[in-house]
N, C-alpha and C positions, 0 to 999 in steps of 0.2 A: 814608820808611816804606812808601810805596806800592810801590816797586820791591822792597823786602825781602819784602813780603807776596806779591807775584807769584812771586818765586823760591821762597819758602817753600812755596807751594801746589804748584808744579811738583815740588819735592823730595818732597813728601808723596805726590803721585800716583805718582811713580816707585817709591817704597817700597811702595805698596799694590797696584799693578797687576802682574799676573803673566801676562798674555797669555791668560787663560782665555776671554775674549770679544773681539771686535774693539775696538780702542782707541776708535774713533769713538763706538760705543755706550756704552762704559764712561765716557768723558768726559762724555757727555750726562747720564748718571745722576749723576755727581759734581757737575756744575754745578747740577743740579736740587736737590741736597741742600745746596748752598752758594749760596743765592739772594742773599746779600749781595754777591756778586761782580758787578760791572757787565759789560756786553758787551765793553768794551775790555779789562778784566782777563781775561775768559775767552779772548779772542782771543790775548792775549800769552801766557797760560799754556799754551794749546793749541800755539802756535808753539814754545814752549820744549820741551814734552814731545815733540812730533813730531821736532824737531831732535835731541833726545837719541837717539831710536830710529833716525833716519836715519844716524847715525854707525855703525850696525851693531856690528861687533866691534872697531872702533878704540877706542883709549884705554880699555882694560878696567880699568886701575888708577887712572884719574883720579877725583878726588872728584866726586860727583854734580853739585854746583853748577858746577864747572868744565866738566864735560861738557855740561851744559845750556846754558851760555853759549856754548861753542864751537859747539854745534849750531845755535843761533840765528844766530850770526855767519856760519857757513859756508853755511847753507841759504837765506839771504835776501839780496836785493840792496837792501833799504831800510834807512834809518837807524832806530834804535830807542833811545828815551830810556833804557830799561833797560840796554842795553849801555853807553851813555854814562855811566851811574851806576856800574856795576860794572867796566867795562873802558874807561876813557876813551882808552886808547892805541889801541883798535880803532875808536873813534868816527870817522866820516867815511870809513871804508874799506869800507863795506858793499857798494859796487858795484865794488870792486877785483877784479882777476883772482885766480883761485883760488890761484895760487902765492904771491901777495903775502899773501893771507889766511893760508895755511898758515905762511908765514914769521913772521907776527905771532903765530900760535898757538905756534910753537916758541919765540919770544922770551919768551912768557909761561910757558914750561916745559911745554907740551903738545906732545909729539912725535907728532903725528897723521900716520899713513901711510895714504894712500888705499887701498892694496892690502889693508889690514886690515879694511876695511869689509865686504867679502865674502871670507872667508878660504879658500873651497873652490875655488880656481882649477883644481885638477887634476880636479875633477868636472864642469867646464863642457862643454857641447856644443861641437862643432868650430866654429871661426870666431868665437867670442865674444871680443871685445876686453875683457880683464879690467879694464884701467884705465878704459876708457870706461864699462863696466858699473858699476863701483864709483862713478864720478862721478855716474852717473844717480840714485843714491840721495839725492843732496844737493838734488834738485829734485823738486817734485810734478809728476807727469805732467799732460798737457793733457786736455781733454775732446774726444771725437770723436763725430761724428754720421755715420750713413749715410743719405743722401737716398734716399727710396723712389721707385720709378718714377711718373712723372706730376708730380713736385714739383721737378724739376731746376732750373727757373727761379724758382719761387715761394720756395723755402727760402733761397737766397743773397740774394734781394731782401729778405726779412723780417729776416735776420740783419744784413745790411749790413757795414760795415767791421770789425765785431768778429770775424768769422770769416774763415778762409782756406780757399778751395776747393781740394781735392786730387783731381784726376781719378782714377777716373771718377765717384765718387759720395760722396766724403768731405768733411766740413767739420771743420776744426780750430779749437777755441775755448779760451779760457783756462779753467782749472779754476774752478768756482764759478759759471760762466755759468748763468743760470736759463732752461733750455730751454723750460719750460712757460709762461713769460711771453710767448713769441712764437710757439711752435709746439705742435702736438699730437703728443707722443711716440707712436711706433708707428703713427701714421697718416701723417704727413708725413715723419718721420725716425725712425730707430732709434738710440738711444744705444748705441753699440758701439765698442769700442776699435779703433784703426786696424789693428792686427795681426790681430784677429779678422776684420775686413772682408777682409783679404787671403787668407782662405781661399777667396774667390770663384773664382779661377782653378783651384784644385784641384777644385772642384765642377763647373765648366764642362768641364774636361778629361775628367772621368769620363764625360761624355755626348757627347764630341766626335765619336765614331764610331757613335753610336746612331741607329737609324732614327727620323727626326723624327715618324713616325706613332705611335711607341711612347710610351706614358705611363710615365715613370719612377717606380719605387717607391723611396722613400727612407725610411730609418729613422734618426732622430736619437736614438741610444741613451742618451746621457747629456745630455738636452736642457737641463737647468738652466732659465734664464729664457727660452729659446727663440730667442735671437738668430740662431743658425745656421739654424734651421728657417725663420725669416722671410727669411733670405738666400736659401735654396733656393727658397722660394715666389716671391720677386721675380725670381729668375733663370729659373725654370721654373714659371710659374703653374699649369700643368696637372699638376704632379707630385703623386702620391699620397704624402702625408707621414704617417709614424707617429712619435710622440714617446714617450719613456719617461724616467722618473727614479725616484729611490729614495723620494721623499717626496710625499705628496699635496699638501702645502702649496706645494711648488714647482710642481706641475702646475696648481694652482688659480691661481697668479699668471700662469703661462704662458697659461692659457685666457683670462684677462682681456686680456693683450697681443694674443693672436690675434684676439679679438673686435674690439678697437680697430682692428687692422690690416685687418679685413675678410676674415680667413682663416677659412673655415668647414669646408673639406674636409680633415679630418685625424683620426687616431686617437690616443688617449693612454691610457697605462696605467702602473701602478706596477711597477717591477722592480728588485730588487737584483742586478744582473748580476755583482757581485763574489763573491757567495756562492751564487748559483743555478747548479745544474749544467745542462749542455746539455739533459739529458733533461727537467728541470723547465721550462726555457724553451720547449721544444716544446709542452708541455701548458698553458702559461699564457695562451694566446690570442694570441701573437705571430703576426701574419700574415707571409707571405713567399712565396717568396723575394724579396729586395730587390736592386735594381740598384746601390744605393749605401747603405752604412752609414757614418754619421759617429759616431765614438767620441771625443768630447772628454772624456777620462777624468779621474777624480779624480787629482790630482797634488800635488806640493809647493807649486805656485803661485809658485815662485821668480821667474818672469818678471814677476810683478805686485807684487813686494814694495816697489817704490818708491811704490805707492799705500798699502800697509799695512806700513810699515817695522817695526812691532812684530813681525811674523812673521819678518823677517830676524833680529831681535835674539834671539828666543826659539827659533829653529830648532835642532834637533839632527840632525846628518847621518845618524844611524842610521835616521831616518824614511824616507829614500829607499828603503831595502829594503822597508819596509812598503807604500809606494805601488807599488813595482814589482810586488810580489806581487799586489796588487789589479788592476793593469793587465793582467797576464798572464791572470788569470781572466776579466776582462771581454772581452779580445780573443778568447779561446778560445770564449766563449759566443756572442758576436755573429756570429762567422764561421759558426756553424751555420745561420744564416739568410740568408747571402749567396747570391744567385743565381749560376748559372753565368755566367762572364764579368763578374761584378759587381766593384765596387771598394769598398775600405775606406779611408776617410780617418781616420787615427789622428792625434789632435792633443792637445797639452798646453799649459798656460801655464807650462811649466817651462824652465829653462836647464840642467838636469842631464842629462848624456849618458846615464846609466842609465835615465832615464825617456823619452828621446828616440831617438837613433840606435840605441842598444843594444836598445830595445824593437822598433823597426821591423825590425831584423836578426833578433831572436828570432821575431817573427811570421812572417816569410817563411821562415826556416829550419824552424820547427815545422810550418807548414801548406803548404809548397811554393809560396809565392807569389813575386812580384817587386816590387821598389821601382821605381815608375814616376817618382816625383818626391818629394823630401823637402827641407825647408828649415827652418832656424832663422830665423824672422822677427824681425829685430833691431830691435825698437821702441825700445830704450833710446837710440838715437841720434836719435829723432824725437819725444821726449816722450811715448812710448806704451809699452804693455806689450810684452814679448817672448813669442813663441810658437814651438812646433815643430809642423810638419804634414808628414805623409807620405801619399801616395796609393799604395795597394798593390793589386795585382790578380794575375790569372793563377794563382789558388790551385788546387792539385791535390786538395784535400779534397773530400768529397762534399757540396758546399754546397747549401743549399736542399732 
């Protein structure tokens, strides 16, 4: 009866949830309303539901119950009494190789093809291994920390064998590791995905030929939680940093992080750069010109969907065009404030070519610039997110 109830709850959730808010928050609300469920039941039901969405667009015609069980089986390496109850033929194979698991699924009448998990192969950026990318959805990514300057020996010592140090300043930890139990986030470490940390060389290269006596002016135009601004600060402590985002609530959280990090010299303002014309941004108090503009633009987020697999499940490919239109407007607006000989770092957490290489080509064609470096940072092979970054410069427009 217990296992029937767990599966029944999971089926109920799949029927009721439509992707309107992040699944994690939705599940918290559901569990609050069903307090009769114990912690073990909640964990099993959550594993079932996340497994369902991790299968993406595979098994579209399978009954919900079968898809839930297949997701649980394929996405975990531990034995589960629920699987032993419903699928005894799968019991004991949780740690088997994926091909063996898939063979067992086919024997049960479930013809799951890995390539169907992410069906938009032709839309991918150059160099993405489609099979490996699809496989990455079957595992929850790891947790990554960036060690801040001055704490290079302290942090690994506090974490101990739970973490893996990845030079020059990264720590890899199992997801669910409670950072705040051992460390002070934003003071000693920054919780930042590995691929996001790898924007560091793009930033350093932008100032590689700059007079060291010059104080660089940097605008983080779509700052979000401020991770890249903190990275700039740690790489170039004297940099004059300006941050902006579309909502005050985002900037409020950012200010709290900066305060903890000991970062006091910065400017912050609200701006909707996707709808504001260049003329309006000139009169909105944006200082400049800037030596470096970082535009981590709103995008599909497809490089992060292994963390939020519900977004993979509910995604409609026509949304790519909507994001692309916003990205073009943001790029055009921020370039108005780029100084002569300045650089633009354009980045996304997308794996779609139209948001990545096609956008960097559009920017350089439209504004007379050059691509100095661009890369699809393939985090999917390292338990991390995937990102795209391009450092662009040499613009012929009347910048600044």
